[in-house]
C-alpha positions as CSV (number, residue, x, y, z in Angstrom):
1,M,-19.3,43.0,37.8
2,R,-19.8,40.7,33.9
3,Q,-18.0,38.3,32.4
4,E,-18.8,38.4,28.8
5,G,-16.1,39.4,26.5
6,V,-14.0,40.1,29.4
7,A,-10.0,39.6,27.9
8,R,-7.5,37.5,29.6
9,Q,-3.9,39.8,30.5
10,R,-0.7,37.5,30.1
11,L,2.0,39.7,31.9
12,H,5.0,39.8,31.3
13,V,8.4,41.6,32.6
14,R,10.2,44.0,30.1
15,G,13.6,45.3,31.0
16,H,15.3,45.5,33.8
17,G,12.8,43.4,35.6
18,N,10.6,46.2,37.0
19,R,7.7,46.7,34.6
20,C,4.5,45.3,34.3
21,R,3.1,45.9,30.3
22,R,0.4,43.4,29.0
23,S,1.9,41.8,26.2
24,V,0.4,42.0,22.6
25,G,-1.6,39.8,20.3
26,T,-0.9,36.5,23.8
27,A,-3.5,34.3,25.8
28,G,-5.4,33.9,22.0
29,R,-7.5,37.1,22.6
30,R,-7.9,40.0,21.2
31,L,-7.3,43.2,22.5
32,D,-10.6,44.8,21.6
33,R,-12.3,42.7,23.7
34,R,-12.2,44.7,27.8
35,G,-9.1,44.0,29.7
36,A,-7.2,45.6,31.4
37,V,-3.3,45.7,33.8
38,T,-3.9,48.1,36.2
39,V,-3.0,48.0,40.1
40,R,-5.3,45.6,41.1
41,T,-5.0,42.6,38.3
42,C,-1.9,42.9,38.5
43,A,-1.7,42.1,42.3
44,Q,-4.6,39.2,41.7
45,Q,-1.8,38.0,39.0
46,L,1.1,38.2,40.9
47,L,-0.7,36.3,44.3
48,Y,-2.7,33.8,42.5
49,E,-2.4,30.3,44.0
50,V,0.3,31.7,46.1
51,H,-0.5,30.4,49.9
52,D,2.5,32.5,51.8
53,P,3.9,35.4,49.6
54,A,7.0,35.9,52.0
55,G,8.4,31.7,50.3
56,Y,6.8,30.8,47.0
57,V,8.7,28.4,46.6
58,T,9.5,27.6,42.5
59,P,13.2,25.2,41.6
60,D,15.0,29.0,40.8
61,A,14.1,30.2,44.1
62,I,11.8,31.2,46.4
63,A,10.5,34.2,46.3
64,D,9.3,36.7,48.8
65,F,5.9,38.8,47.7
66,S,5.2,40.0,50.9
67,R,6.7,43.4,50.0
68,A,6.4,44.2,47.6
69,R,5.2,47.6,45.6
70,L,2.9,48.0,42.1
71,D,2.8,51.6,41.0
72,E,0.7,52.5,38.3
73,L,2.5,54.1,35.7
74,G,0.3,55.0,32.6
75,H,-2.0,53.7,30.3
76,D,-2.1,49.8,31.1
77,A,1.5,50.0,32.9
78,V,2.2,48.8,36.0
79,A,5.8,49.1,38.0
80,V,6.7,46.0,39.6
81,S,9.5,46.5,42.4
82,D,10.6,45.5,46.1
83,I,9.9,42.0,45.0
84,T,12.9,39.5,46.6
85,G,13.7,36.0,46.6
86,R,16.2,33.4,48.6
87,P,18.1,30.4,47.9
88,R,16.8,27.7,45.5
89,P,15.5,24.9,47.1
90,A,17.3,21.5,48.6
91,T,14.1,19.0,47.3
92,L,12.5,19.3,43.8
93,K,9.3,18.2,43.8
94,V,8.1,15.5,41.9
95,S,4.6,13.8,41.1
96,V,5.0,9.8,41.2
97,A,1.9,8.5,39.4
98,Y,1.4,4.8,41.7
99,R,-0.9,1.6,40.6
100,A,-4.5,2.5,43.4
101,G,-6.7,-0.8,42.5
102,Y,-10.0,-0.3,41.5
103,L,-12.8,1.5,41.1
104,G,-16.1,-0.9,40.1
105,E,-19.6,1.2,39.8
106,G,-23.0,0.4,39.0
107,Q,-25.4,2.4,38.6
108,I,-29.3,1.6,38.4
109,S,-32.9,3.5,37.8
110,Y,-36.1,3.2,39.6
111,A,-39.4,6.3,38.5
112,G,-42.4,6.6,39.3
113,A,-44.4,6.1,43.1
114,Q,-41.9,6.1,45.5
115,A,-38.6,5.8,43.1
116,A,-37.1,7.1,46.9
117,T,-37.9,4.6,49.0
118,R,-37.7,1.2,46.3
119,G,-34.3,3.2,45.8
120,Q,-32.5,3.1,48.7
121,L,-33.7,-0.1,49.9
122,A,-31.9,-1.9,47.1
123,L,-28.5,0.8,47.9
124,D,-29.6,-1.5,51.4
125,V,-30.1,-4.5,49.7
126,V,-26.8,-3.7,47.0
127,A,-24.5,-3.5,51.0
128,E,-25.1,-6.1,52.9
129,R,-24.6,-8.8,49.8
130,L,-21.5,-7.2,49.6
131,R,-21.1,-7.3,53.0
132,R,-21.6,-10.9,53.0
133,R,-19.6,-11.6,50.3
134,G,-16.3,-9.7,51.8
135,I,-16.1,-7.4,50.2
136,A,-13.0,-5.1,50.8
137,A,-14.1,-1.7,49.9
138,T,-13.2,1.2,50.5
139,D,-14.3,5.0,49.8
140,I,-17.5,3.3,48.9
141,R,-20.7,5.6,48.4
142,F,-24.2,4.6,48.2
143,E,-26.1,6.9,46.8
144,L,-29.8,8.4,44.8
145,I,-28.2,11.0,41.9
146,G,-31.3,13.2,42.4
147,V,-32.4,13.2,45.4
148,G,-28.5,13.5,47.6
149,A,-25.6,12.4,45.8
150,V,-24.4,16.2,46.1
151,H,-25.7,17.5,49.0
152,R,-24.5,13.9,51.3
153,G,-28.1,13.5,52.3
154,A,-28.2,17.8,53.8
155,A,-30.1,18.6,50.3
156,P,-33.7,20.2,52.5
157,A,-36.5,17.6,51.3
158,R,-38.4,18.9,48.2
159,G,-41.2,16.1,47.9
160,E,-40.6,13.1,45.9
161,P,-38.5,13.1,43.1
162,A,-39.9,11.4,40.0
163,E,-37.3,9.1,39.1
164,V,-34.2,8.4,41.1
165,R,-30.8,7.1,40.1
166,A,-29.2,4.0,42.8
167,R,-25.1,4.6,42.8
168,V,-22.9,1.8,44.8
169,A,-19.2,2.4,44.1
170,G,-16.4,1.8,45.1
171,R,-12.4,0.7,45.2
172,T,-10.7,-2.3,45.5
173,A,-7.0,-4.3,45.6
174,D,-8.1,-6.4,43.2
175,R,-9.5,-6.6,40.2
176,D,-13.2,-9.1,40.3
177,Q,-13.7,-7.6,44.3
178,A,-14.7,-4.4,41.7
179,E,-16.1,-6.9,39.5
180,W,-18.8,-8.2,42.2
181,I,-19.1,-4.6,43.1
182,G,-21.3,-4.0,39.7
183,H,-22.4,-7.9,39.6
184,E,-24.7,-7.3,42.6
185,V,-26.1,-3.7,41.4
186,A,-26.8,-5.4,38.2
187,A,-28.8,-8.2,39.7
188,L,-31.7,-5.6,41.3
189,W,-33.2,-6.6,37.9
190,L,-34.2,-9.8,39.8
191,N,-34.0,-9.9,42.3
192,G,-35.1,-7.2,43.9
193,P,-37.0,-3.6,44.6
194,A,-39.8,-3.5,42.1
195,G,-39.9,-1.5,38.4
196,G,-35.8,-1.5,38.7
197,A,-34.1,-0.5,35.3
198,G,-31.3,0.9,32.7
199,A,-28.3,-1.1,35.2
200,T,-25.6,-0.3,34.0
201,T,-21.6,-1.1,35.2
202,H,-18.4,-0.3,35.5
203,V,-14.9,-0.6,36.6
204,H,-10.9,0.8,36.1
205,E,-7.8,0.6,37.4
206,V,-7.2,3.2,39.5
207,I,-3.9,5.7,39.0
208,A,-3.7,7.8,41.8
209,V,-0.4,10.5,42.0
210,A,1.6,11.9,45.0
211,S,3.9,15.2,45.1
212,V,7.1,14.6,46.8
213,L,10.5,15.9,47.5
214,L,13.4,14.4,45.8
215,P,16.9,15.8,46.5
216,R,18.1,18.2,43.8
217,D,21.2,16.2,43.4
218,R,19.6,13.2,42.8
219,I,17.8,14.4,39.9
220,T,19.3,14.0,37.1
221,T,17.6,16.4,33.5
222,Q,18.3,15.0,29.6
223,I,16.1,16.8,26.9
224,T,16.2,14.5,24.1
225,M,15.1,15.6,20.3
226,M,12.8,13.3,17.7
227,E,11.8,14.2,14.9
228,S,8.6,12.6,13.6
C-alpha cells in the first residue's frame, strides 16, 4: 500500500454516541488528501494499542469492545454499537520519575587495515581497566558501531570494514564512577591500539520513569490558572 499523501483521520462520536464520522479540518491535514472512514479504518482505530478488548482500563470506565459492531452507512460514515463498560477502576495509573544513577559513555574511532580487530582490542582493554579499577557498572555495553552495535553480534560478516567506532557505555550509582568509563576510553589515544582518534566522552544523570497504581481516594485534583 502506498503511504504518500495518506491523511490521518480523527474519529469522534456524534449524536447519541453511536455514529463515527471523519471530522472536518482536524489532524492537521487537508481533506483533499487521501483518507477514508470505513469499517476497516474504524476497527483499526478502535483497537489501536488495546491489549484486552474486553477490559480496556481508562480513568473513567473499563470499556468492553469485544462485541462491538461496526456498520458502514455510506461515504465516510460508520455506525458503532454494542460497546459496553464496567464502573471505573479503584486505582489510577501514575507515572513517577526517579533518579536512577548516571550514564557514562566513551567512544573512539579506528580506520584502515584491521580496523575491527583494533577496535575489539580497544574494548577488551577498557573492560579490563574498568574491572581493575572496581567500577560497578550495570547495563554496560561494549560495542563496535559499524560491525555489530545494532545486531549485537548477530549480523553476518561481509568483509573487513574500512572503519569502526568503539563505544563503551554503562550506568553507575554515582557520577565519579560514570566519568571513569569515558576516561578509560579517552586513554586509548595514547595507551591503546594504534590509530585511535576522535575520542569523545559524555556523562549525564539518568531520570527513569516507573508506572504505579495509586488508590483513587489518595489523589487530589487541582487546577491552577496563570497569566503571563
